[in-house]
N, C-alpha and C positions, 0 to 999 in steps of 0.2 A: 624429266627422263634424264636429261643430260647431266643433271646432279648426281644421280644414283649411279650413272655409267661411271663418273669418275672415282666414285667410292670403290666399286669393284675393282677399278683398273689399278688403284694406288694402295688402298689399305688393306685388301684381303691378301695381296701378295706379301706384304709387310707382316702381317699377322701369321701367315704360313710360315715363312723364314723364322719367325721368333718361336713358335711351337716346334720346329725341328731343332733349333738351338738348344731349347729347353730338354728335349728328348734325347739329344745327345749327351748332354751333361750327366742328365740322370743315368745313362746307360753306361757311363764312361768307366774305365777301370779304377777301383778304389786304390787309395794309396798303399804302399808297401805295408806300413804299419798297420793299416785296416786289415789287409790280407792276413797278415801274421796273426792279428788277434783272433779273427774268424778261423784260421786253419789250426792254431795251436791251443786255443782255450775253449774247448767245448763247453756246453752249458752245464753238463755234469760234473766238470771239474770245479772243486772250490778254489777260489783265488790263492788263499793260504791255507797252510796246514800246520799245526803245532806239533813237535817232536819232543815227546817227554825223556828227561834224562837226568842225572845226578846233578849235585850242587856244582858250582863253578869251581876250577882249580883242579879237578881230577881229571884223570885219562878219558873216562867214560864221557865227560862233558866236552872234552876236545874232539873226540871221535864223532859225537853227535854234531858239533859244529862243522866238521869237515863233510859230513853226509849232507848235512842242511845246505850247504855252500854248493855243492856239485848237483843236487836236486833242483836248487833254486836257479843255477845257472843253464842247466840241461834239460830241465822238463818245463812245462807250462804252468807249474805250481811253486809258489813261494812258499819254502819251509822255515818256520821260526822255531829256535831252540826254545824249550820251555824247562828250564832246571828247576828241581824240586829235591825232597828228600831221599827220594827213590822210587821204586816200582809200587810200594806199598801206597803211595801218595798219588802217582798218576795213573795206575792201573785202573782205579774206578773212572777216571775221565776217558779212558779208552773203551770202558765198558759203555759209558753212556753216550759215547761219540763226540762229547766235547773236546777230545784229543783226537788227531788222526792216526799218530804214530808214535812209536816208542823204540828205545834201543836198552835191552836189558838181557840178563843172563836166561838162557833156555830154562833153568830150574824156575826163575820166577814166574815165567811165563806159564810153564807145566803147572806150579803149584796155584798160582791165580785162576787157571782155567778149571782145575779139579778141586779147588778149596783146600789146598795142602798147608804147610807151615805158613803162618803169618797172614793168611786169608780165611776169614770166617765163612765167606760164602763164595761159590764159584762164579767167575766172571766168563760166562759164555759167549761174550763177543769177541773175546780174545783171537786174533789170528796173526800168521806170521807171513813174512814176504821173502826174507833173505836170511841165509846164514852168515853170519859176520866174522868176528874175531875171537880168538881165544884170550883168555885172561890170566897171564901168567901172575900169580898171586902168592905173597908172602902172608901166611895166616896170621902171625903175629910178630910184632917188632916191640923191642926194649930200647931204651935209651943206651948208648954205648957205654956210658959212665955208670950204668947201674950195677954192673958186676954180674947180672943175671945172663947165663949162657945156654940154658935148657928150658924147656918147657916145664919139666918136673919142678924146678926151682920156683915156679909161680905159685905152688900150694901156699895159701894163706896171703898172697899179694892181691894188689887192685887190678883187675883186668876190665877194660871196657867192654860193655856188654848193651843188650837192648837192640841198637840199630833199628830202630821203628820202621824206617822207610827202607832197610836194606836187609830183607830176610835172608840173602844166600851169605851174607857177612856173618851174621849171628850163627848161622848154620855151620860155615867154616870153622869160626872159634870154636863151638861146641865139639866137632869133629876133632879139633887140634887138640883140646882137653883130653877127650876121651883116647885119643891114639896113644897117650902116656898114662893111661888109667885114672885120669882126674875128671871132675864134674864141676858144675857151676857152684856146686856146695862146698868145694874144696878151696875155692877161690873168693874174693871180696869183689862182686858185680858192680861196676860203676856205670850207670845208665848214661847213654850217649843216642843222639839221634841218627848219625851217618858216620862212615868212615873218617870225613874231613874233622869232625868234631872229636873223633878218638884221637886221631894222631895230635891235633892241637893240645887235648887233655894230656897226651903222653908229654909233650914239649913242656908242658907247663908243671909237670910233675904231679898232676891229679890223678893220674893212673899210673902203674908199673908195666902194663902192657896194653897193646891195642892191635886191632885188626892191621896188618900191615899194608894190604894191597899190592898194588903194582910198583915195582922197583923203580920205573921211569916215570911215575906220577909227578906231576909238576909240583903239588904240594909237599909230598915226600921230600922231593929234591931241595924244596925251598927250606924245609925244617931241617934236614939233614945237614945243610950248608952251616946252620946256626947250632943245632943240637944233634950231633952225629948219631944215626940210628944204627941197630943191630938187628938183623933177621933171625928168628928162632927156626930151626928146622922141624918141620912137620914129623910128629913122631919121635922127636930126637934123632932121627937117621942122619947119619953122616952124608953129605951131598954126594960122595963117590959112591954111594950105595943106592942112590935116587932113581937111578935108570932100571933098577931091577928091585923094586920094594917088595917086602914081605907081603903075601897076599892078605894077612891080617890087618895091616894098616890100609891097603886099598879097601877092603871091606868096611873098615870104620868110617873112612872118608865118603864112600857111596852110600852108606848108610843115611847120612845127612845130607849130601849133595850128589845125587845120582847122576851118573856119567861122567863125575870128575876124575882127574887122574893125577899121579903123583910122578914128579918129574925133576930132573936137575936143572935148576936155573942158574945160569952161569952169571958170572959177576958183571953187573951193570947197574946204572942208577945209583941207588944208596946202598947197593950191597958191596960190602968189603971183600967178600969171597963167594965163592959158589955156594948155593944153598938148596936146601929141598924144599920145593914148593908145590902147589897144585896149580891145576888149570881147568877151566870151565868154559863153555860158549856163550857167547852173546847173539842175540838175533835182532834183526829189523822187525818189530812187531807193529801191527796195525789194528784198528778197530774194524770190527765186521760192517759197521755203519758207514764206512767209506766206501764210495762207490766202486764197481768193479772196474770201470775204466780208469779211475784214478789209481786204484791199486795196481792195475797192469801197467801203467805209465811209469809210476814210481819204481816198480821192480825193474822194468825194462831199463830205465835211465841209469840205476845204481848199477845193474849188469855190464851195460854197453860203455860205461863211463868208469871203470874199475881203474884204470891207469891214471886217472884225475884224482881218483880218492887216495891212492896209495902214497904219494908224497906228501900228504898232509898231517899224517901223525903215525909214529911207529907202528901203532897197532892196526891202522887202515891198510898196513902192507899185506895183511891176510884177507882183506876184501878183495879176492880173486875170483874171475869167472869160474874156475874149475873147482872152487868150494863153495860158492854160494848157494848152491842147492844140496839139501840134505833130505833124504827119505825118511829119516826119524825126528820128524817135526815135533816140537813140544806142545803145540796146540796146531789145530787145523790151519792149512794154508788158506789165505784169503782166495776167493773164487777168481780176482783178477790176476792174481799171481800164478793160480794153477793154469789158468789160459796161456800166461806167458811160457812157464815151463814145459806145458805141452807143446807149444810151438817151437820151442828150442830143442824139443826130442830128448829131454832129460827126466820128465815124469815117469816113474817106475812103478811096475805092480806093487812093491813094498810101499812106496809112497800112497798110492791109491787105497791100499787095504788099511794103512794107518790113518788115512784122512775120514775114511768111513767109520773106522772104530772110534775115533776121536769125536766125531759128529754126532754118532749114537750115544755117546755117553750122557 
């Protein structure tokens, strides 16, 4: 009996103390990093999301890089830029859910959603989150040493066409030719894959004219420094008349690029003087297969961190809170984005009507 007495006196208290210490450790406060992971990365959030965009070197790629940086820094999701030939190449991946995000023109979004130009079938999983930047666009450029000063002079010349991954580019050039009474039958179409390939072909004299794109585009600036470029005016309309263009020119442009506008582009980038250019809007698009919580968080992060986006590229200066919501969406808003815009009090009856119409198509 005495032996068992000492067992209870000595070992049982030690066992109790050990159990208490073990319990304290298991119930102790997790590290800050553990808390952050638990609080900021819910299970429904993917750890990484791909962001589709155009090839490296262009303004669109730089915009995508800026958006990816801010989202990776300010949201629980790491965003990776995925360059490609353009929306025709990456929109099928948005449709399947293999890609979560894309930055592209509202026209490409609408065409892909409704099986418009360049898209053989409708991509009904296309959604939008945020309205982004306008695209100040020179529709056609030539070499400065070509002697070509007007679009009419392109008759019989070699013009870059095709733009397999960039439907809006082909549509812009088609409208530009028609703006002076020409068609593709009046020129020699030289197929190219994308705007970067087109301007390279122009530099190498394989074409006489190519889609001009944005005057501040890094590739345009690079080529202009070695081989000076010249921008042709849309409709051969003098730049001083571009702020009040003839209605027939506006109708030709919108026949091919709905919603686009003609305006006076002031001298900047590779432009040697003011030019008659066009403008259309790009959006941050998403796959409907992206979770509602992830879409909500991405929309919220872009909106709340617009001041961090704006210094990253000239086009990102237009990503401002006051212009990020547009009730004339080219495809339905993602349900997560709808939740956010309603919370901000920005969702309108017009947006609701358009949402129902688009979802019913």
